C-alpha positions as CSV (number, residue, x, y, z in Angstrom):
1,X,-8.6,103.4,51.1
2,X,-6.6,105.3,48.5
3,X,-4.1,102.4,48.1
4,X,-6.9,100.0,47.4
5,X,-8.4,102.3,44.8
6,X,-4.9,102.8,43.2
7,X,-4.4,99.0,43.2
8,X,-7.8,98.5,41.6
9,X,-7.1,101.0,38.9
10,X,-3.7,99.5,38.2
11,X,-5.2,96.0,37.9
12,X,-7.9,97.2,35.6
13,X,-5.4,98.9,33.3
14,X,-3.2,95.8,33.2
15,X,-6.2,93.7,32.2
16,X,-7.2,96.2,29.5
17,X,-3.7,96.2,28.1
18,X,-3.4,92.5,28.1
19,X,-6.7,91.9,26.4
20,X,-6.5,94.9,24.1
21,X,-4.4,93.2,21.5
22,X,-6.8,91.2,19.4
23,X,-5.2,88.4,17.4
24,X,-6.3,87.7,13.9
25,X,-5.1,85.0,11.5
26,X,-3.9,84.9,7.9
27,X,-4.2,81.5,6.2
28,X,-0.9,80.6,4.6
29,X,-2.4,80.6,1.1
30,X,-3.9,84.1,1.6
31,X,-0.6,85.3,2.8
32,X,1.1,84.1,-0.4
33,X,-1.6,85.8,-2.5
34,X,-1.4,89.1,-0.6
35,X,2.4,89.1,-1.0
36,X,2.5,87.9,-4.6
37,X,4.7,90.2,-6.6
38,X,6.0,92.1,-3.6
39,X,9.8,91.8,-3.6
40,X,12.7,93.8,-2.4
41,X,12.7,95.7,-5.7
42,X,9.2,97.3,-5.2
43,X,9.4,98.3,-1.5
44,X,8.7,102.0,-0.8
45,X,10.5,104.4,1.4
46,X,8.5,105.5,4.5
47,X,9.2,107.8,7.4
48,X,8.0,106.6,10.8
49,X,7.8,108.4,14.1
50,X,8.5,106.2,17.1
51,X,7.2,106.3,20.6
52,X,9.9,108.6,21.9
53,X,9.4,111.0,19.0
54,X,12.4,110.0,16.9
55,X,11.9,109.6,13.2
56,X,13.3,106.8,11.1
57,X,13.2,106.0,7.4
58,X,13.1,102.5,5.9
59,X,11.8,100.5,3.0
60,X,8.3,99.0,3.6
61,X,6.0,96.8,1.5
62,X,3.2,98.6,-0.3
63,X,0.3,96.7,1.3
64,X,-2.2,99.1,2.8
65,X,-4.9,96.7,3.8
66,X,-4.4,93.3,5.3
67,X,-7.0,90.5,4.7
68,X,-7.3,88.2,7.7
69,X,-9.8,86.3,9.7
70,X,-10.9,86.4,13.3
71,X,-11.0,83.4,15.6
72,X,-14.5,82.4,14.3
73,X,-13.3,82.5,10.6
74,X,-15.0,85.9,9.8
75,X,-13.1,88.0,7.3
76,X,-11.5,91.1,8.7
77,X,-9.5,93.9,7.0
78,X,-6.8,95.6,9.0
79,X,-5.2,98.8,8.0
80,X,-1.4,98.4,7.7
81,X,0.6,100.4,10.1
82,X,4.2,100.3,11.5
83,X,2.9,98.8,14.7
84,X,1.3,95.7,13.1
85,X,3.2,92.5,14.1
86,X,3.0,89.1,12.5
87,X,3.8,85.9,14.4
88,X,4.8,82.9,12.2
89,X,4.7,79.4,13.8
90,X,6.5,76.7,11.9
91,X,5.9,73.0,11.8
92,X,8.2,72.6,14.8
93,X,6.2,75.1,16.8
94,X,9.0,77.7,16.7
95,X,7.6,81.2,16.6
96,X,9.1,84.2,14.9
97,X,7.7,87.7,15.1
98,X,8.2,90.3,12.4
99,X,6.9,93.8,11.7
100,X,4.3,93.4,8.9
101,X,5.4,96.4,6.9
102,X,8.9,95.1,6.7
103,X,8.0,91.8,5.1
104,X,8.4,90.7,1.5
105,X,8.8,87.4,-0.4
106,X,11.6,86.0,-2.4
107,X,10.5,82.7,-4.1
108,X,9.6,80.6,-1.1
109,X,11.4,82.8,1.5
110,X,9.7,85.2,3.9
111,X,12.2,88.0,4.5
112,X,11.8,90.8,7.0
113,X,13.0,92.7,10.1
114,X,12.3,91.4,13.6
115,X,13.5,94.7,15.2
116,X,13.1,98.4,14.7
117,X,16.4,99.1,16.5
118,X,18.8,96.4,15.4
119,X,19.3,96.1,11.6
120,X,19.3,92.7,10.0
121,X,16.9,90.6,7.9
122,X,15.7,87.2,9.0
123,X,14.3,84.6,6.7
124,X,11.8,81.8,7.0
125,X,10.6,79.2,4.5
126,X,6.9,79.8,3.7
127,X,6.4,76.0,3.1
128,X,7.4,75.4,6.8
129,X,4.8,77.7,8.2
130,X,1.6,76.2,9.7
131,X,0.1,79.3,11.4
132,X,0.2,83.1,10.8
133,X,-1.1,85.4,13.5
134,X,-1.4,89.1,13.2
135,X,-2.1,91.9,15.7
136,X,-1.5,95.6,16.4
137,X,1.2,95.6,19.0
138,X,0.2,99.2,20.0
139,X,3.8,100.3,20.1
140,X,2.9,103.8,19.0
141,X,4.8,103.8,15.7
142,X,3.1,106.1,13.1
143,X,3.7,106.8,9.4
144,X,4.5,110.4,8.8
145,X,5.4,110.1,5.2
146,X,4.5,107.2,2.8
147,X,5.9,107.8,-0.6
C-alpha cells in the first residue's frame, strides 16, 4: 500500500513539474521594440545566486518587465529574473534557447548566452525568427545584487 501511495505522489509531482512551466509569446515586432536601444554598452552588472548556492557575476540587460502574450493573445507582463528562458524558432524550425537577461541586440543580430556554465555568446538574425516563446524555467537562479 505504501508503494502505491509513493508512486501516486511521484506521478503527481511529475505532472505538476511538467505543466508548471507556462509558455508565453513575444511577437517579433514587440521583441524588437522592447530591446530597442539595449546594446552591449548599456548592460548592467548583476550578481546571481545559483541553485547550489554559488554566486556569479555577469552583465545583464536592464529590462525589468517583459511584455508578452498568452496562448489566447491576452497581454501578460512577466518580471525579469535570471531563470527566465527565451526560445527562438527560426524559419527552418530550428530552436535556440537563451537566458532572457543575457540578451541584447546589435543591428539585426540577437546576441546572448545559452549557458550559465559555459562562456560564449551565440547570435541569431532577428529577421530569420518566426516565433519567440518565453517561460520561467524554475531553475532557482535569483538576483542578489542588481546595480
